[in-house]
All heavy atoms as an XYZ file, in Angstrom:
896
protein
N     118.071     98.757    112.109
C     117.429     98.849    110.814
C     116.098     98.134    110.902
O     115.992     97.081    111.472
C     118.326     98.182    109.784
C     117.987     98.440    108.329
S     116.370     98.040    107.701
C     116.395     96.292    107.603
N     115.115     98.725    110.312
C     113.803     98.109    110.263
C     113.219     98.364    108.891
O     113.080     99.499    108.475
C     112.910     98.725    111.334
C     111.521     98.192    111.301
N     110.527     98.788    110.576
C     110.966     97.118    111.886
C     109.411     98.118    110.722
N     109.651     97.100    111.514
N     112.917     97.310    108.178
C     112.280     97.463    106.872
C     110.787     97.486    107.084
O     110.229     96.575    107.676
C     112.666     96.329    105.940
C     114.087     96.505    105.456
C     114.427     95.521    104.430
N     113.543     95.676    103.294
C     113.782     95.136    102.117
N     114.842     94.422    101.929
N     112.939     95.292    101.126
N     110.156     98.510    106.594
C     108.735     98.695    106.814
C     107.953     98.276    105.576
O     107.223     99.055    104.995
C     108.474    100.153    107.152
C     107.082    100.375    107.676
O     106.467     99.396    108.139
O     106.616    101.509    107.622
N     108.108     97.020    105.170
C     107.444     96.543    103.967
C     106.651     95.273    104.234
O     106.331     94.541    103.321
C     108.465     96.281    102.859
C     109.185     97.517    102.446
C     110.472     97.744    102.859
C     108.555     98.470    101.664
C     111.133     98.896    102.491
C     109.215     99.627    101.292
C     110.504     99.843    101.702
N     106.335     94.990    105.491
C     105.565     93.813    105.812
C     106.313     92.525    105.531
O     105.706     91.499    105.277
N     107.605     92.554    105.575
C     108.439     91.417    105.249
C     108.512     90.457    106.428
O     108.761     90.864    107.554
C     109.851     91.900    104.896
C     110.866     90.856    104.515
C     110.442     90.175    103.215
C     112.216     91.516    104.333
N     108.270     89.179    106.174
C     108.413     88.144    107.184
C     109.500     87.187    106.729
O     109.452     86.664    105.611
C     107.087     87.375    107.365
O     106.072     88.299    107.735
C     107.229     86.309    108.435
N     110.470     86.971    107.586
C     111.574     86.065    107.261
C     111.224     84.676    107.777
O     111.052     84.469    108.963
C     112.870     86.571    107.896
C     113.277     87.986    107.478
C     114.521     88.419    108.225
C     113.483     88.067    105.991
N     111.112     83.722    106.844
C     110.675     82.382    107.202
C     111.751     81.323    107.037
O     111.564     80.193    107.454
C     109.467     81.991    106.357
C     108.272     82.886    106.567
C     107.126     82.485    105.685
C     105.953     83.418    105.874
N     104.843     83.115    104.993
N     112.854     81.683    106.402
C     113.875     80.674    106.135
C     115.243     81.340    106.051
O     115.336     82.559    105.917
C     113.582     79.967    104.812
O     113.804     80.864    103.733
N     116.310     80.541    106.099
C     117.647     81.097    105.909
C     117.796     81.803    104.559
O     118.502     82.801    104.448
C     118.555     79.870    106.004
C     117.801     78.913    106.852
C     116.345     79.128    106.482
N     117.087     81.308    103.550
C     117.141     81.954    102.235
C     116.532     83.352    102.304
O     117.082     84.303    101.747
C     116.394     81.105    101.188
O     116.984     79.808    101.153
C     116.449     81.739     99.816
N     115.407     83.487    103.005
C     114.789     84.803    103.185
C     115.752     85.759    103.893
O     115.868     86.923    103.523
C     113.511     84.708    104.019
C     112.371     84.025    103.297
O     112.448     83.864    102.054
O     111.395     83.657    103.980
N     116.417     85.264    104.910
C     117.370     86.088    105.651
C     118.513     86.519    104.741
O     118.890     87.688    104.706
C     117.898     85.344    106.896
C     116.751     85.118    107.880
C     119.045     86.105    107.551
C     117.076     84.168    109.001
N     119.066     85.587    103.982
C     120.178     85.902    103.072
C     119.764     86.921    102.025
O     120.502     87.865    101.728
C     120.693     84.629    102.406
N     118.564     86.760    101.467
C     118.084     87.698    100.456
C     117.875     89.084    101.052
O     118.180     90.094    100.432
C     116.795     87.181     99.824
C     117.016     86.006     98.905
C     115.715     85.414     98.381
O     114.629     85.937     98.709
O     115.805     84.418     97.647
N     117.355     89.143    102.270
C     117.135     90.434    102.927
C     118.461     91.125    103.219
O     118.627     92.315    102.937
C     116.332     90.244    104.227
O     115.080     89.655    103.899
C     116.113     91.568    104.927
N     119.400     90.385    103.765
C     120.707     90.970    104.064
C     121.385     91.461    102.793
O     122.009     92.520    102.781
C     121.601     89.968    104.823
C     121.053     89.790    106.241
C     123.052     90.429    104.857
C     121.734     88.707    107.030
N     121.227     90.746    101.711
C     121.876     91.165    100.464
C     121.298     92.460     99.923
O     121.934     93.138     99.130
C     121.783     90.067     99.404
O     120.472     89.968     98.906
N     120.083     92.828    100.350
C     119.495     94.089     99.899
C     119.861     95.252    100.810
O     119.548     96.391    100.499
C     117.965     94.002     99.813
O     117.431     93.814    101.113
C     117.530     92.907     98.875
N     120.484     94.971    101.926
C     120.850     96.027    102.859
C     122.276     96.481    102.587
O     122.785     96.361    101.501
C     120.674     95.526    104.297
C     119.265     95.011    104.617
C     119.224     94.435    106.013
C     118.255     96.118    104.465
N     122.930     97.005    103.571
C     124.268     97.574    103.402
C     125.295     96.565    102.911
O     126.264     96.939    102.288
C     124.733     98.193    104.711
C     123.930     99.427    105.061
C     124.419    100.100    106.304
N     125.813    100.404    106.330
C     126.375    101.523    105.892
N     125.644    102.437    105.331
N     127.664    101.731    106.019
N     125.108     95.298    103.190
C     126.092     94.305    102.798
C     125.969     93.893    101.340
O     126.862     93.283    100.796
C     125.969     93.069    103.695
C     126.141     93.322    105.185
C     125.917     92.045    105.966
C     127.508     93.900    105.475
N     124.848     94.192    100.727
C     124.635     93.801     99.337
C     125.232     94.784     98.355
O     125.688     95.862     98.714
N     125.204     94.415     97.087
C     125.803     95.246     96.052
C     124.787     96.084     95.291
O     125.163     96.858     94.443
C     126.574     94.376     95.071
C     127.779     93.734     95.699
C     128.589     92.999     94.672
C     129.822     92.417     95.326
N     130.681     91.744     94.378
N     123.515     95.935     95.578
C     122.516     96.686     94.825
C     122.445     98.137     95.309
O     123.002     98.492     96.335
C     121.155     96.020     94.921
C     120.479     96.206     96.260
C     119.010     95.828     96.161
N     118.312     96.070     97.384
C     117.860     97.247     97.796
N     118.065     98.315     97.099
N     117.208     97.364     98.931
N     121.708     98.961     94.562
C     121.523    100.352     94.951
C     120.782    100.441     96.274
O     119.876     99.656     96.532
C     120.741    101.101     93.876
C     121.527    101.263     92.612
O     122.742    101.138     92.605
N     120.848    101.548     91.533
N     121.169    101.420     97.097
C     120.579    101.584     98.423
C     120.410    103.058     98.746
O     121.171    103.893     98.293
C     121.483    100.978     99.490
C     121.733     99.525     99.360
C     122.874     99.127    100.275
C     123.571     97.915     99.797
N     124.161     97.983     98.506
N     119.402    103.360     99.570
C     119.186    104.708    100.077
C     118.985    104.608    101.581
O     118.229    103.770    102.057
C     117.949    105.368     99.438
C     118.154    105.518     97.933
C     117.670    106.724    100.084
C     116.930    106.000     97.187
N     119.669    105.471    102.313
C     119.505    105.539    103.761
C     119.036    106.922    104.170
O     119.085    107.879    103.385
N     118.565    107.023    105.411
C     118.099    108.293    105.959
C     118.902    108.631    107.206
O     118.977    107.820    108.124
C     116.633    108.216    106.394
C     115.668    107.752    105.351
C     114.836    106.676    105.603
C     115.559    108.389    104.127
C     113.911    106.246    104.672
C     114.644    107.966    103.183
C     113.816    106.890    103.451
N     119.469    109.821    107.240
C     120.001    110.366    108.482
C     118.911    111.258    109.054
O     118.371    112.112    108.354
C     121.252    111.211    108.244
C     122.537    110.471    107.928
C     123.663    111.466    107.697
C     122.898    109.513    109.038
N     118.598    111.069    110.311
C     117.560    111.838    110.982
C     118.225    112.836    111.906
O     119.058    112.454    112.729
C     116.644    110.909    111.769
C     116.109    109.700    110.998
C     115.275    108.824    111.921
C     115.321    110.137    109.785
N     117.870    114.097    111.772
C     118.502    115.162    112.544
C     117.485    115.883    113.419
O     116.359    116.130    112.986
C     119.160    116.189    111.614
C     120.398    115.721    110.870
C     120.027    114.898    109.663
C     121.229    116.897    110.453
N     117.931    116.247    114.629
C     117.057    117.008    115.515
C     117.204    118.502    115.220
O     117.899    118.903    114.279
C     117.332    116.674    116.990
C     118.717    117.077    117.444
O     119.423    117.841    116.780
N     119.127    116.558    118.585
N     116.584    119.334    116.037
C     116.597    120.782    115.821
C     118.009    121.367    115.834
O     118.293    122.343    115.142
C     115.749    121.464    116.882
C     115.590    122.958    116.688
C     114.652    123.512    117.709
N     113.350    122.881    117.534
C     112.213    123.534    117.456
N     112.201    124.834    117.556
N     111.078    122.901    117.299
N     118.916    120.759    116.594
C     120.309    121.225    116.675
C     121.175    120.596    115.580
O     122.393    120.707    115.618
C     120.884    120.897    118.049
N     120.543    119.927    114.608
C     121.231    119.221    113.520
C     122.169    118.123    114.018
O     123.175    117.826    113.393
C     121.967    120.191    112.599
C     121.015    120.923    111.683
O     119.944    120.422    111.377
N     121.397    122.107    111.266
N     121.801    117.516    115.139
C     122.523    116.352    115.629
C     121.840    115.109    115.050
O     120.612    115.035    115.008
C     122.479    116.289    117.160
C     123.149    117.461    117.819
C     122.857    117.497    119.307
O     121.735    117.218    119.739
N     123.857    117.858    120.084
N     122.647    114.148    114.633
C     122.095    112.907    114.089
C     121.520    112.091    115.237
O     122.225    111.762    116.186
C     123.172    112.099    113.328
C     122.612    110.761    112.871
C     123.697    112.900    112.147
N     120.230    111.791    115.150
C     119.565    110.981    116.170
C     119.122    109.628    115.629
O     118.636    108.790    116.369
C     118.361    111.727    116.793
C     118.820    112.958    117.546
C     117.330    112.085    115.738
N     119.325    109.423    114.333
C     118.967    108.138    113.746
C     119.615    107.958    112.394
O     119.886    108.923    111.678
N     119.907    106.713    112.056
C     120.452    106.341    110.758
C     119.673    105.114    110.307
O     119.853    104.031    110.852
C     121.949    106.037    110.866
C     122.562    105.713    109.531
O     122.002    105.974    108.485
N     123.740    105.127    109.569
N     118.779    105.318    109.356
C     117.873    104.254    108.918
C     118.351    103.711    107.583
O     118.543    104.459    106.634
C     116.428    104.794    108.759
C     115.944    105.473    110.039
C     115.493    103.683    108.304
C     115.907    104.578    111.254
N     118.548    102.401    107.511
C     118.880    101.740    106.249
C     117.567    101.310    105.619
O     116.939    100.364    106.057
C     119.780    100.526    106.492
C     121.019    100.844    107.265
C     121.340    100.124    108.389
C     121.841    101.878    106.877
C     122.480    100.417    109.121
C     122.976    102.178    107.593
C     123.303    101.453    108.722
N     117.137    102.038    104.612
C     115.826    101.762    104.024
C     115.917    100.625    103.018
O     116.988    100.221    102.603
C     115.285    103.015    103.333
O     115.850    103.170    102.048
N     114.765    100.162    102.579
C     114.703     99.149    101.540
C     114.575     99.751    100.150
O     114.393     99.022     99.186
N     114.692    101.067    100.052
C     114.520    101.737     98.762
C     115.803    101.691     97.944
O     116.900    101.791     98.484
C     114.093    103.193     98.967
C     112.757    103.325     99.636
C     112.675    103.632    100.984
C     111.589    103.116     98.929
C     111.446    103.743    101.616
C     110.355    103.217     99.550
C     110.284    103.538    100.896
N     115.630    101.570     96.633
C     116.787    101.552     95.734
C     116.705    102.655     94.682
O     117.538    102.728     93.793
C     116.908    100.188     95.053
O     115.728     99.898     94.329
N     115.682    103.508     94.792
C     115.548    104.680     93.922
C     114.563    105.635     94.587
O     113.916    105.289     95.576
C     115.057    104.297     92.526
O     113.684    103.997     92.564
N     114.454    106.826     94.007
C     113.507    107.819     94.516
C     112.186    107.778     93.752
O     111.418    108.725     93.794
C     114.125    109.218     94.422
C     115.300    109.406     95.350
C     116.599    109.263     94.893
C     115.108    109.726     96.685
C     117.679    109.429     95.746
C     116.174    109.891     97.546
C     117.460    109.742     97.063
O     118.514    109.903     97.917
N     111.896    106.686     93.073
C     110.736    106.613     92.186
C     109.398    106.521     92.927
O     108.381    106.955     92.401
C     110.873    105.441     91.220
O     110.927    104.226     91.945
N     109.368    105.975     94.130
C     108.120    105.858     94.887
C     108.091    106.935     95.970
O     108.274    106.667     97.152
C     107.984    104.465     95.488
C     106.591    104.208     96.036
O     105.802    105.122     96.239
N     106.297    102.945     96.281
N     107.853    108.165     95.538
C     107.940    109.327     96.431
C     107.006    109.214     97.630
O     107.397    109.509     98.759
C     107.662    110.607     95.652
N     105.779    108.768     97.395
C     104.808    108.711     98.493
C     105.231    107.718     99.567
O     105.241    108.039    100.756
C     103.423    108.354     97.951
C     102.344    108.392     99.008
C     100.962    108.178     98.406
C      99.912    108.409     99.471
N      99.273    107.217     99.926
N     105.592    106.515     99.173
C     105.999    105.493    100.146
C     107.280    105.902    100.872
O     107.397    105.756    102.091
C     106.174    104.138     99.456
C     106.555    103.021    100.403
C     105.469    102.729    101.421
C     105.862    101.570    102.303
N     104.929    101.344    103.393
N     108.245    106.435    100.121
C     109.493    106.853    100.747
C     109.240    107.971    101.752
O     109.795    107.955    102.856
C     110.511    107.307     99.701
C     111.842    107.704    100.317
S     113.051    108.220     99.102
C     113.656    106.634     98.586
N     108.390    108.918    101.403
C     108.072    110.013    102.313
C     107.370    109.506    103.561
O     107.667    109.950    104.678
C     107.215    111.052    101.595
N     106.460    108.561    103.397
C     105.760    107.981    104.553
C     106.743    107.348    105.525
O     106.656    107.547    106.742
C     104.741    106.941    104.097
C     103.526    107.524    103.416
C     102.642    106.472    102.766
O     103.032    105.280    102.718
O     101.556    106.849    102.289
N     107.680    106.573    104.997
C     108.675    105.914    105.856
C     109.581    106.953    106.508
O     109.860    106.893    107.709
C     109.488    104.883    105.047
C     110.647    104.326    105.858
C     108.578    103.750    104.581
N     110.051    107.937    105.738
C     110.940    108.973    106.275
C     110.253    109.757    107.391
O     110.845    109.990    108.450
C     111.392    109.906    105.156
N     109.015    110.147    107.180
C     108.281    110.909    108.198
C     108.045    110.054    109.440
O     108.221    110.518    110.567
C     106.954    111.458    107.630
C     106.062    112.015    108.738
C     107.236    112.536    106.588
N     107.661    108.811    109.235
C     107.417    107.911    110.368
C     108.636    107.829    111.283
O     108.523    108.001    112.497
C     107.059    106.518    109.842
C     106.934    105.464    110.916
C     106.690    104.101    110.307
C     106.784    103.012    111.340
N     106.568    101.689    110.758
N     109.805    107.573    110.712
C     111.000    107.433    111.535
C     111.484    108.765    112.083
O     111.978    108.838    113.211
C     112.114    106.729    110.757
C     111.852    105.252    110.639
C     111.561    104.679    109.415
C     111.873    104.435    111.757
C     111.300    103.327    109.300
C     111.616    103.081    111.657
C     111.326    102.536    110.430
O     111.065    101.192    110.332
N     111.328    109.813    111.312
C     111.746    111.134    111.783
C     110.969    111.505    113.045
O     111.553    111.931    114.047
C     111.536    112.195    110.683
O     112.305    111.824    109.543
C     111.977    113.563    111.150
N     109.675    111.336    113.012
C     108.852    111.663    114.178
C     109.096    110.681    115.322
O     109.140    111.085    116.493
C     107.380    111.689    113.783
C     107.003    112.768    112.757
C     105.541    112.636    112.363
C     107.328    114.162    113.268
N     109.261    109.411    115.007
C     109.509    108.399    116.045
C     110.755    108.718    116.863
O     110.762    108.538    118.082
C     109.640    107.014    115.402
C     109.968    105.937    116.379
N     109.030    105.366    117.203
C     111.147    105.338    116.680
C     109.612    104.457    117.971
N     110.899    104.413    117.667
N     111.806    109.181    116.208
C     113.064    109.453    116.895
C     113.205    110.905    117.341
O     114.271    111.323    117.761
C     114.252    109.043    116.015
C     114.382    107.539    115.935
C     113.949    106.850    114.811
C     114.896    106.813    116.994
C     114.046    105.468    114.738
C     114.989    105.429    116.941
C     114.558    104.775    115.813
O     114.640    103.405    115.746
N     112.140    111.677    117.274
C     112.175    113.051    117.751
C     113.004    113.971    116.881
O     113.481    115.005    117.345
N     113.155    113.610    115.638
C     113.933    114.441    114.712
C     112.988    115.406    113.995
O     111.766    115.327    114.127
C     114.659    113.557    113.703
N     113.587    116.326    113.241
C     112.798    117.288    112.477
C     113.192    117.330    111.016
O     112.461    117.872    110.199
C     112.942    118.685    113.072
C     112.355    118.808    114.459
C     112.415    120.206    114.996
O     112.936    121.108    114.304
O     111.943    120.406    116.124
N     114.367    116.779    110.702
C     114.875    116.850    109.336
C     115.448    115.507    108.912
O     115.868    114.699    109.740
C     115.976    117.906    109.226
O     115.507    119.155    109.642
N     115.477    115.318    107.594
C     116.006    114.094    106.996
C     117.038    114.472    105.947
O     116.853    115.435    105.205
C     114.887    113.290    106.289
C     115.430    112.019    105.678
C     113.745    113.006    107.214
N     118.113    113.705    105.897
C     119.085    113.779    104.803
C     119.149    112.380    104.218
O     119.350    111.410    104.949
C     120.481    114.212    105.292
C     121.496    114.123    104.176
C     120.430    115.613    105.889
N     118.932    112.270    102.919
C     119.044    110.958    102.288
C     120.453    110.792    101.738
O     121.115    111.764    101.389
C     118.034    110.770    101.146
O     118.317    111.680    100.100
C     116.612    110.941    101.641
N     120.891    109.540    101.679
C     122.202    109.236    101.103
C     122.142    107.868    100.460
O     121.340    107.023    100.847
C     123.303    109.295    102.168
C     123.142    108.234    103.239
C     123.769    106.993    103.106
C     122.347    108.457    104.355
C     123.613    106.013    104.076
C     122.191    107.487    105.322
C     122.821    106.272    105.179
O     122.663    105.296    106.130
N     122.961    107.683     99.468
C     123.003    106.379     98.822
C     123.796    106.420     97.540
O     124.340    107.455     97.155
N     123.836    105.281     96.886
C     124.602    105.154     95.652
C     123.673    105.157     94.443
O     123.867    104.408     93.507
C     125.449    103.876     95.688
C     124.612    102.625     95.875
O     123.457    102.693     96.274
N     125.200    101.485     95.582
N     122.651    106.008     94.499
C     121.663    106.090     93.414
C     121.572    107.526     92.904
O     121.886    108.477     93.622
C     120.271    105.614     93.875
C     120.314    104.185     94.352
C     119.714    106.507     94.948
N     121.118    107.659     91.668
C     120.887    108.986     91.092
C     119.820    109.702     91.903
O     118.944    109.072     92.507
C     120.457    108.857     89.637
N     119.882    111.003     91.923
C     118.969    111.812     92.724
C     117.675    112.162     91.986
O     116.891    112.975     92.471
C     119.689    113.077     93.200
C     120.902    112.801     94.099
C     121.693    114.074     94.346
C     120.463    112.174     95.408
N     117.444    111.543     90.848
C     116.220    111.787     90.086
C     115.003    111.432     90.928
O     114.920    110.335     91.469
C     116.199    110.945     88.806
C     117.399    111.199     87.913
O     117.925    112.330     87.948
O     117.806    110.274     87.195
N     114.070    112.343     91.045
C     112.853    112.103     91.797
C     112.883    112.593     93.225
O     111.873    112.531     93.930
N     114.008    113.107     93.681
C     114.107    113.525     95.082
C     113.242    114.748     95.375
O     112.753    114.916     96.487
C     115.574    113.743     95.504
C     115.663    113.794     97.033
C     116.153    114.968     94.841
C     117.051    113.709     97.579
N     113.012    115.585     94.382
C     112.147    116.755     94.600
C     110.728    116.326     94.949
O     110.072    116.929     95.803
C     112.132    117.650     93.363
O     113.411    118.170     93.128
N     110.253    115.280     94.301
C     108.920    114.750     94.616
C     108.881    114.180     96.027
O     107.881    114.333     96.741
C     108.509    113.692     93.595
N     109.962    113.539     96.449
C     110.037    113.004     97.813
C     109.983    114.156     98.816
O     109.253    114.100     99.809
C     111.307    112.148     98.015
C     111.453    111.723     99.470
C     111.285    110.927     97.102
N     110.747    115.212     98.561
C     110.751    116.370     99.456
C     109.356    116.976     99.576
O     108.907    117.317    100.685
C     111.740    117.417     98.955
N     108.651    117.103     98.456
C     107.298    117.659     98.472
C     106.345    116.762     99.259
O     105.516    117.260    100.034
C     106.796    117.854     97.038
N     106.465    115.447     99.090
C     105.607    114.509     99.815
C     105.898    114.541    101.314
O     104.980    114.441    102.131
C     105.780    113.088     99.281
C     105.023    112.819     98.008
C     103.520    112.880     98.192
O     102.974    112.213     99.098
O     102.875    113.620     97.434
N     107.167    114.667    101.687
C     107.517    114.754    103.112
C     106.847    115.970    103.735
O     106.255    115.883    104.812
C     109.050    114.790    103.303
C     109.632    113.393    103.038
C     109.422    115.266    104.705
C     111.151    113.341    103.019
N     106.919    117.101    103.057
C     106.268    118.315    103.572
C     104.761    118.123    103.680
O     104.142    118.483    104.681
C     106.585    119.504    102.662
C     108.001    120.007    102.783
C     108.270    121.108    101.789
C     107.891    122.436    102.376
N     108.302    123.575    101.532
N     104.165    117.546    102.645
C     102.712    117.367    102.623
C     102.250    116.415    103.716
O     101.354    116.726    104.493
C     102.276    116.837    101.251
C     100.763    116.716    101.104
C     100.367    116.033     99.806
N     100.722    114.616     99.771
C     100.071    113.664    100.431
N      99.046    113.956    101.199
N     100.452    112.405    100.333
N     102.893    115.247    103.796
C     102.479    114.218    104.755
C     102.665    114.686    106.196
O     101.845    114.404    107.064
C     103.250    112.907    104.500
C     102.786    112.278    103.188
C     103.091    111.925    105.652
C     103.649    111.135    102.711
N     103.746    115.421    106.442
C     104.048    115.844    107.812
C     103.396    117.173    108.180
O     103.563    117.639    109.314
C     105.563    115.959    108.001
O     106.069    117.094    107.305
N     102.695    117.791    107.258
C     102.115    119.109    107.536
C     103.200    120.152    107.761
O     103.064    121.033    108.602
N     104.282    120.038    107.009
C     105.442    120.938    107.080
C     106.235    120.835    108.382
O     107.039    121.705    108.687
C     105.044    122.402    106.843
C     104.699    122.667    105.401
O     105.316    122.126    104.495
N     103.682    123.484    105.186
N     106.025    119.764    109.165
C     106.794    119.629    110.404
C     108.110    118.880    110.197
O     108.988    118.930    111.053
C     105.961    118.930    111.472
O     105.679    117.595    111.098
N     108.236    118.198    109.074
C     109.475    117.490    108.733
C     109.935    118.010    107.382
O     109.127    118.282    106.506
C     109.245    115.958    108.653
C     110.503    115.231    108.191
C     108.778    115.421    109.992
N     111.246    118.154    107.233
C     111.755    118.612    105.933
C     112.942    117.774    105.500
O     113.688    117.249    106.321
C     112.125    120.080    105.981
C     113.223    120.390    106.958
C     113.395    121.881    107.146
N     114.357    122.075    108.200
C     115.334    122.942    108.170
N     115.462    123.726    107.141
N     116.173    123.041    109.165
N     113.075    117.655    104.199
C     114.233    116.993    103.607
C     115.295    118.055    103.413
O     115.120    118.985    102.622
C     113.854    116.358    102.273
C     114.990    115.669    101.523
C     115.448    114.416    102.269
C     114.554    115.303    100.121
N     116.380    117.964    104.169
C     117.439    118.967    104.084
C     118.281    118.818    102.832
O     118.657    119.797    102.203
C     118.380    118.878    105.290
C     117.904    119.433    106.601
C     119.017    119.291    107.635
C     117.489    120.882    106.474
N     118.603    117.578    102.482
C     119.484    117.343    101.346
C     119.449    115.869    100.986
O     118.952    115.048    101.741
C     120.918    117.756    101.689
C     121.748    118.160    100.478
O     121.325    117.874     99.336
O     122.816    118.751    100.655
N     119.976    115.571     99.835
C     120.149    114.205     99.390
C     121.520    114.068     98.772
O     121.961    114.948     98.037
N     122.215    113.010     99.095
C     123.568    112.798     98.602
C     123.659    111.512     97.798
O     123.105    110.491     98.186
C     124.568    112.704     99.761
C     124.785    113.995    100.462
C     124.007    114.331    101.550
C     125.746    114.879    100.019
C     124.189    115.530    102.207
C     125.934    116.079    100.662
C     125.161    116.408    101.762
N     124.363    111.584     96.699
C     124.711    110.412     95.915
C     126.198    110.187     96.122
O     127.002    111.061     95.841
C     124.416    110.640     94.429
C     125.042    109.566     93.570
O     126.206    109.671     93.204
N     124.288    108.553     93.267
N     126.550    109.044     96.663
C     127.955    108.672     96.860
C     128.187    107.456     95.982
O     127.788    106.346     96.310
C     128.261    108.353     98.333
C     129.738    108.047     98.520
C     127.823    109.493     99.231
N     128.811    107.675     94.830
C     128.882    106.604     93.842
C     129.951    105.565     94.125
O     129.754    104.396     93.868
C     129.063    107.190     92.443
O     130.235    107.961     92.390
N     131.082    105.961     94.652
C     132.135    104.968     94.886
C     132.867    105.199     96.204
O     133.973    104.729     96.382
C     133.135    104.966     93.732
C     133.852    106.294     93.577
O     133.798    107.134     94.464
N     134.513    106.482     92.460
N     132.254    105.930     97.093
C     132.881    106.230     98.367
C     133.711    107.500     98.311
O     134.081    108.055     99.328
N     133.987    107.988     97.114
C     134.812    109.183     96.951
C     134.056    110.304     96.251
O     134.125    111.455     96.655
C     136.082    108.851     96.160
C     136.988    107.794     96.764
C     138.113    107.449     95.801
C     137.558    108.265     98.093
N     133.362    109.975     95.182
C     132.643    110.980     94.407
C     131.285    111.232     95.039
O     130.514    110.298     95.252
C     132.448    110.499     92.963
C     133.765    110.307     92.256
O     134.727    111.015     92.580
O     133.831    109.427     91.377
N     130.996    112.486     95.329
C     129.730    112.829     95.980
C     129.004    113.900     95.178
O     129.616    114.835     94.693
C     129.989    113.337     97.393
C     130.563    112.260     98.290
C     130.987    112.844     99.633
N     131.597    111.827    100.444
C     132.882    111.533    100.427
N     133.699    112.163     99.619
N     133.359    110.590    101.207
N     127.692    113.775     95.114
C     126.843    114.785     94.496
C     125.753    115.097     95.500
O     125.309    114.226     96.237
C     126.236    114.275     93.193
C     127.265    114.000     92.145
C     126.637    113.426     90.904
C     127.729    113.052     89.926
N     127.259    112.219     88.860
N     125.311    116.343     95.511
C     124.301    116.775     96.451
C     123.202    117.507     95.722
O     123.421    118.101     94.673
C     124.957    117.710     97.486
O     124.000    118.322     98.285
N     122.022    117.488     96.306
C     120.902    118.232     95.768
C     121.130    119.725     95.976
O     120.874    120.544     95.122
C     119.577    117.804     96.420
C     118.440    118.684     95.965
C     119.290    116.364     96.110
N     121.595    120.093     97.163
C     121.794    121.504     97.512
C     123.125    121.994     96.983
O     124.106    121.351     96.984
C     121.725    121.685     99.038
C     122.030    123.109     99.422
C     120.359    121.290     99.533
């Protein structure tokens, strides 16, 4: 996992706060599965995002990691509402020049109930 927000950890408190925002914490989270041309997962990124409200920044991070790991598609997942995901998909296409696409987004609210964009 790599948070791309210019975060510098200077103390045990910083570390604890950062960990609490990742998979171990209770707040809303969004992750990215990165898929290659054969739809094989080549990366699983735990992002620092907790909503789809910052479409441009989220798309920049998604495209960066997708290209870095040789993937072509992204699937988002998390325990957040899917509001705003269409804007993220449009930004991913724009930023990548249509070389990266958002395949789907999943909301998993309690580990059992799932909702999908597609």
